[in-house]
Z-matrix of the N, CA and C atoms (Angstrom, degrees):
N
C 1 1.631
C 2 1.572 1 104.92
N 3 1.207 2 111.57 1 129.68
C 4 1.538 3 120.35 2 177.07
C 5 1.454 4 113.32 3 -120.07
N 6 1.368 5 116.48 4 3.73
C 7 1.421 6 116.11 5 177.90
C 8 1.642 7 106.86 6 -165.84
N 9 1.395 8 112.21 7 139.25
C 10 1.430 9 115.68 8 172.77
C 11 1.531 10 103.40 9 -126.21
N 12 1.298 11 121.23 10 142.46
C 13 1.484 12 118.20 11 175.76
C 14 1.529 13 110.51 12 -142.43
N 15 1.223 14 110.96 13 -169.81
C 16 1.497 15 123.51 14 179.93
C 17 1.590 16 113.77 15 -90.84
N 18 1.167 17 111.71 16 -165.77
C 19 1.550 18 119.11 17 176.80
C 20 1.412 19 113.85 18 -72.65
N 21 1.362 20 121.82 19 -15.17
C 22 1.450 21 121.38 20 -172.73
C 23 1.632 22 109.64 21 -120.29
N 24 1.336 23 114.80 22 -5.17
C 25 1.544 24 112.55 23 176.92
C 26 1.452 25 110.76 24 162.73
N 27 1.305 26 115.63 25 178.97
C 28 1.447 27 125.86 26 -171.13
C 29 1.521 28 106.72 27 -149.46
N 30 1.336 29 113.26 28 162.72
C 31 1.432 30 121.89 29 172.15
C 32 1.625 31 110.27 30 -116.74
N 33 1.243 32 118.62 31 130.29
C 34 1.428 33 119.12 32 -179.90
C 35 1.603 34 106.04 33 -122.95
N 36 1.281 35 119.87 34 130.20
C 37 1.526 36 126.87 35 179.07
C 38 1.512 37 103.90 36 -95.15
N 39 1.366 38 117.90 37 107.98
C 40 1.422 39 122.40 38 -177.51
C 41 1.476 40 108.34 39 -66.04
N 42 1.340 41 122.55 40 -29.13
C 43 1.468 42 120.21 41 179.98
C 44 1.454 43 112.12 42 -60.73
N 45 1.442 44 112.69 43 -39.17
C 46 1.483 45 112.39 44 -178.36
C 47 1.556 46 110.30 45 -71.53
N 48 1.298 47 117.37 46 -37.48
C 49 1.469 48 122.92 47 178.56
C 50 1.481 49 106.14 48 -60.41
N 51 1.270 50 122.16 49 -55.82
C 52 1.538 51 120.55 50 -178.43
C 53 1.516 52 115.88 51 -61.54
N 54 1.330 53 114.83 52 -32.03
C 55 1.406 54 119.97 53 178.06
C 56 1.475 55 111.01 54 -68.41
N 57 1.337 56 121.30 55 -39.93
C 58 1.500 57 124.83 56 172.98
C 59 1.690 58 108.81 57 -65.94
N 60 1.188 59 116.07 58 -34.95
C 61 1.543 60 115.98 59 177.28
C 62 1.456 61 114.80 60 -69.02
N 63 1.297 62 115.62 61 -41.79
C 64 1.425 63 120.89 62 175.28
C 65 1.396 64 116.06 63 -72.05
N 66 1.333 65 122.70 64 -38.54
C 67 1.455 66 125.38 65 177.00
C 68 1.527 67 108.41 66 -64.45
N 69 1.151 68 125.41 67 -35.80
C 70 1.605 69 127.16 68 179.44
C 71 1.535 70 105.90 69 -85.97
N 72 1.195 71 122.55 70 -8.04
C 73 1.566 72 113.95 71 171.70
C 74 1.503 73 105.73 72 86.58
N 75 1.278 74 128.69 73 24.89
C 76 1.341 75 131.81 74 -178.28
C 77 1.615 76 107.36 75 -67.27
N 78 1.390 77 113.75 76 145.19
C 79 1.408 78 115.34 77 172.89
C 80 1.646 79 104.66 78 -121.42
N 81 1.308 80 114.28 79 -27.10
C 82 1.508 81 121.21 80 177.21
C 83 1.489 82 113.21 81 -131.04
N 84 1.313 83 121.73 82 150.45
C 85 1.420 84 121.39 83 -174.99
C 86 1.416 85 114.03 84 -153.70
N 87 1.290 86 125.22 85 152.59
C 88 1.445 87 132.66 86 171.51
C 89 1.528 88 110.67 87 -117.73
N 90 1.379 89 115.69 88 138.67
C 91 1.412 90 118.73 89 176.85
C 92 1.554 91 102.08 90 -112.40
N 93 1.459 92 115.04 91 149.44
C 94 1.396 93 119.91 92 -178.02
C 95 1.439 94 107.21 93 -148.25
N 96 1.233 95 124.41 94 148.04
C 97 1.482 96 130.81 95 -177.98
C 98 1.573 97 107.03 96 -157.29
N 99 1.431 98 112.73 97 152.22
C 100 1.392 99 112.05 98 171.24
C 101 1.430 100 115.24 99 -97.66
N 102 1.441 101 114.97 100 169.44
C 103 1.498 102 122.41 101 172.44
C 104 1.522 103 101.52 102 -122.42
N 105 1.371 104 116.83 103 108.57
C 106 1.332 105 119.41 104 -179.49
C 107 1.560 106 118.02 105 -71.32
N 108 1.357 107 112.54 106 -13.43
C 109 1.364 108 124.67 107 176.12
C 110 1.605 109 110.97 108 -77.35
N 111 1.276 110 118.06 109 -2.69
C 112 1.401 111 126.20 110 -175.15
C 113 1.464 112 124.83 111 63.78
N 114 1.417 113 111.24 112 10.48
C 115 1.478 114 121.19 113 178.12
C 116 1.533 115 110.38 114 -82.29
N 117 1.366 116 120.09 115 113.62
C 118 1.412 117 119.86 116 -179.56
C 119 1.440 118 116.33 117 -73.26
N 120 1.362 119 123.28 118 -23.06
C 121 1.489 120 126.14 119 -175.69
C 122 1.470 121 103.31 120 -73.27
N 123 1.545 122 110.04 121 144.85
C 124 1.361 123 119.47 122 178.83
C 125 1.622 124 110.04 123 -71.35
N 126 1.387 125 113.62 124 138.83
C 127 1.441 126 118.41 125 173.46
C 128 1.589 127 111.76 126 -72.28
N 129 1.279 128 120.47 127 169.60
C 130 1.368 129 122.24 128 176.92
C 131 1.516 130 110.34 129 -66.84
N 132 1.373 131 118.59 130 -27.66
C 133 1.472 132 120.43 131 172.83
C 134 1.518 133 110.90 132 -68.79
N 135 1.354 134 112.86 133 -38.08
C 136 1.574 135 115.68 134 177.90
C 137 1.477 136 112.97 135 -60.96
N 138 1.295 137 115.75 136 -38.53
C 139 1.432 138 122.29 137 -175.77
C 140 1.486 139 109.69 138 -71.90
N 141 1.396 140 119.09 139 -45.45
C 142 1.368 141 126.87 140 175.71
C 143 1.508 142 115.01 141 -61.76
N 144 1.312 143 121.16 142 -48.13
C 145 1.453 144 127.31 143 172.88
C 146 1.504 145 112.26 144 -59.97
N 147 1.332 146 119.71 145 -38.71
C 148 1.486 147 118.14 146 177.90
C 149 1.495 148 112.28 147 -65.38
N 150 1.379 149 119.77 148 -41.78
C 151 1.368 150 123.55 149 171.51
C 152 1.513 151 112.36 150 -54.60
N 153 1.280 152 113.80 151 -57.00
C 154 1.488 153 116.80 152 -177.51
C 155 1.602 154 109.29 153 -56.07
N 156 1.356 155 118.08 154 -44.77
C 157 1.441 156 118.08 155 -175.78
C 158 1.639 157 110.47 156 -69.17
N 159 1.275 158 114.50 157 -32.83
C 160 1.555 159 118.93 158 173.84
C 161 1.563 160 109.41 159 -60.74
N 162 1.296 161 115.70 160 -45.62
C 163 1.454 162 124.73 161 -177.34
C 164 1.530 163 110.77 162 -60.44
N 165 1.432 164 112.66 163 -52.45
C 166 1.450 165 120.57 164 -174.16
C 167 1.573 166 107.04 165 -71.11
N 168 1.263 167 118.88 166 -32.05
C 169 1.435 168 124.37 167 172.74
C 170 1.398 169 114.58 168 -54.08
N 171 1.303 170 114.67 169 -54.18
C 172 1.508 171 126.26 170 -179.77
C 173 1.401 172 108.58 171 -57.30
N 174 1.299 173 123.33 172 -42.20
C 175 1.524 174 121.28 173 -173.83
C 176 1.467 175 104.39 174 -72.05
N 177 1.445 176 127.60 175 -24.57
C 178 1.422 177 125.75 176 174.45
C 179 1.531 178 117.00 177 -92.43
N 180 1.341 179 110.53 178 8.65
C 181 1.484 180 115.41 179 179.44
C 182 1.579 181 112.96 180 65.68
N 183 1.375 182 113.27 181 34.45
C 184 1.450 183 121.04 182 178.64
C 185 1.612 184 99.44 183 -114.75
N 186 1.399 185 109.75 184 160.29
C 187 1.539 186 116.38 185 178.40
C 188 1.675 187 101.91 186 -120.54
N 189 1.270 188 112.22 187 122.98
C 190 1.506 189 115.03 188 172.40
C 191 1.605 190 102.68 189 -87.59
N 192 1.382 191 120.33 190 101.35
C 193 1.364 192 126.98 191 -177.77
C 194 1.502 193 115.56 192 -63.07
N 195 1.278 194 115.83 193 -38.74
C 196 1.455 195 118.28 194 -167.26
C 197 1.542 196 109.48 195 -165.94
N 198 1.346 197 123.09 196 158.11
C 199 1.365 198 130.03 197 179.82
C 200 1.517 199 103.52 198 -131.78
N 201 1.300 200 122.22 199 107.60
C 202 1.470 201 126.85 200 -179.78
C 203 1.402 202 118.63 201 -105.82
N 204 1.303 203 120.17 202 124.78
C 205 1.510 204 127.69 203 -179.97
C 206 1.610 205 102.19 204 -101.49
N 207 1.365 206 112.83 205 125.82
C 208 1.419 207 116.15 206 176.27
C 209 1.524 208 115.48 207 -112.57
N 210 1.315 209 118.76 208 141.32
C 211 1.464 210 123.43 209 176.47
C 212 1.496 211 108.14 210 -133.26
N 213 1.290 212 117.36 211 176.82
C 214 1.515 213 117.37 212 169.33
C 215 1.453 214 115.89 213 -73.98
N 216 1.379 215 118.53 214 -9.97
C 217 1.425 216 126.47 215 -179.69
C 218 1.573 217 107.15 216 -92.33
N 219 1.275 218 120.81 217 -21.05
C 220 1.465 219 119.59 218 -173.13
C 221 1.471 220 110.26 219 153.00
N 222 1.357 221 119.35 220 -153.07
C 223 1.413 222 127.92 221 -173.58
C 224 1.515 223 112.32 222 -141.66
N 225 1.343 224 116.27 223 156.36
C 226 1.453 225 123.24 224 175.14
C 227 1.491 226 108.88 225 -127.10
N 228 1.264 227 117.53 226 122.11
C 229 1.551 228 123.02 227 -178.00
C 230 1.475 229 104.40 228 -104.36
N 231 1.406 230 113.05 229 126.11
C 232 1.439 231 115.26 230 171.15
C 233 1.417 232 113.28 231 -62.73
N 234 1.311 233 119.06 232 -36.13
C 235 1.560 234 124.01 233 -176.59
C 236 1.634 235 105.80 234 -64.50
N 237 1.309 236 109.49 235 -53.46
C 238 1.497 237 113.30 236 -178.21
C 239 1.480 238 114.87 237 -54.78
N 240 1.318 239 119.07 238 -30.54
C 241 1.422 240 128.42 239 -174.77
C 242 1.478 241 114.48 240 -98.94
N 243 1.333 242 111.37 241 10.27
C 244 1.567 243 118.55 242 176.32
C 245 1.568 244 116.88 243 65.00
N 246 1.318 245 109.29 244 33.01
C 247 1.463 246 114.27 245 -179.21
C 248 1.529 247 111.42 246 -108.19
N 249 1.275 248 120.99 247 11.86
C 250 1.511 249 123.55 248 179.29
C 251 1.458 250 113.01 249 -97.30
N 252 1.367 251 121.66 250 3.12
C 253 1.359 252 122.14 251 177.93
C 254 1.484 253 110.74 252 78.16
N 255 1.390 254 110.71 253 -175.74
C 256 1.489 255 118.36 254 175.23
C 257 1.563 256 119.48 255 -57.81
């Protein structure tokens, strides 16, 4: 767990996230978070963060394989919905 938030949002420090990935020797990773409002579609912040994390991952020779949003109704996979780029 790299972030805990309230009902309207959270703050994640990417330095702590990437530090953990590098320390454990990861080469590929997946990020997941929940939407407590039940909306499965990614927010504009979700889309922006995913692009930033993909870019930073590539600089560190890591592969962000997917970004998954979870709700009580199901999940949304960026990869399955064509939002992870080439």
